[in-house]
C-alpha positions in Angstrom: 120.3 -114.0 -50.7 118.6 -114.4 -54.0 115.1 -114.5 -52.4 115.9 -111.5 -50.2 117.2 -109.6 -53.2 114.0 -110.4 -55.1 111.9 -109.2 -52.1 113.9 -106.0 -51.9 113.4 -105.5 -55.7 109.7 -106.1 -55.3 109.5 -103.7 -52.3 111.5 -101.1 -54.2 109.1 -101.5 -57.2 106.1 -101.1 -55.0 107.7 -98.2 -53.2 108.3 -96.5 -56.6 104.7 -97.1 -57.6 103.4 -95.7 -54.3 105.7 -92.7 -54.7 104.3 -92.2 -58.2 100.7 -92.4 -56.9 101.6 -89.9 -54.2 103.0 -87.5 -56.7 99.9 -88.0 -58.9 97.6 -87.4 -55.9 99.6 -84.3 -54.9 99.4 -83.0 -58.5 95.6 -83.5 -58.6 95.4 -81.8 -55.2 97.3 -78.9 -56.4 95.1 -78.7 -59.5 92.0 -78.9 -57.3 93.4 -76.1 -55.0 94.1 -74.0 -58.1 90.6 -74.6 -59.4 89.1 -73.8 -56.0 91.2 -70.6 -55.8 90.0 -69.6 -59.3 86.4 -70.3 -58.3 86.8 -68.2 -55.2 88.3 -65.4 -57.3 85.3 -65.6 -59.6 82.9 -65.6 -56.7 84.7 -62.6 -55.3 84.5 -60.8 -58.6 80.8 -61.7 -58.9 80.2 -60.3 -55.4 82.0 -57.1 -56.3 80.0 -56.8 -59.5 76.8 -57.4 -57.6 77.8 -54.9 -55.0 78.6 -52.3 -57.7 75.3 -53.1 -59.4 73.5 -52.7 -56.2 75.2 -49.4 -55.7 74.3 -48.2 -59.2 70.7 -49.3 -58.6 70.6 -47.4 -55.3 72.1 -44.3 -57.0 69.5 -44.6 -59.8 66.7 -44.9 -57.3 68.1 -41.8 -55.5 68.1 -39.9 -58.8 64.6 -41.1 -59.6 63.4 -40.0 -56.2 65.0 -36.6 -56.6 63.5 -36.3 -60.1 60.1 -37.2 -58.7 60.5 -34.5 -55.9 61.4 -31.9 -58.6 58.4 -33.0 -60.6 56.1 -32.5 -57.6 57.7 -29.1 -56.9 57.1 -28.1 -60.6 53.5 -29.3 -60.4 53.0 -27.3 -57.3 54.5 -24.2 -59.0 52.3 -24.7 -62.0 49.2 -25.1 -59.9 50.1 -22.0 -58.0 50.7 -20.1 -61.2 47.4 -21.3 -62.6 45.6 -20.2 -59.4 47.2 -16.7 -59.6 46.3 -16.5 -63.3 42.7 -17.5 -62.5 42.6 -14.8 -59.7 44.0 -12.2 -62.1 41.5 -13.1 -64.8 38.7 -12.9 -62.3 39.9 -9.5 -61.1 40.2 -8.4 -64.8 36.6 -9.5 -65.4 35.5 -7.6 -62.3 37.3 -4.5 -63.5 35.8 -4.9 -67.0 32.3 -5.2 -65.4 32.9 -2.1 -63.3 34.1 -0.2 -66.3 31.0 -1.3 -68.3 28.7 -0.2 -65.5 30.5 3.1 -65.1 30.3 3.7 -68.9 26.5 3.0 -68.8 26.0 5.7 -66.2 
């Protein structure tokens, strides 16, 4: 009975050590899972930030395109006004020339 009792005691000791190792492994696994979840959260946040940044870039590009279109319209209006002014100046010169010729007669 003494040998059997010692064997039982050894087996119980080994079982306790194995249970302790299992608990340690489960704890490490839980920590790893927590770390993985945190990393996934950070990755999700980074993707959201990147998406928001991409959206802001697209909005800025849209505003820049609109501003460029307005600038082109303004340039066209300026060119049209300049052409009208040149035509008016030409007409004024022609009238001044006619007036001069008429005064000479």
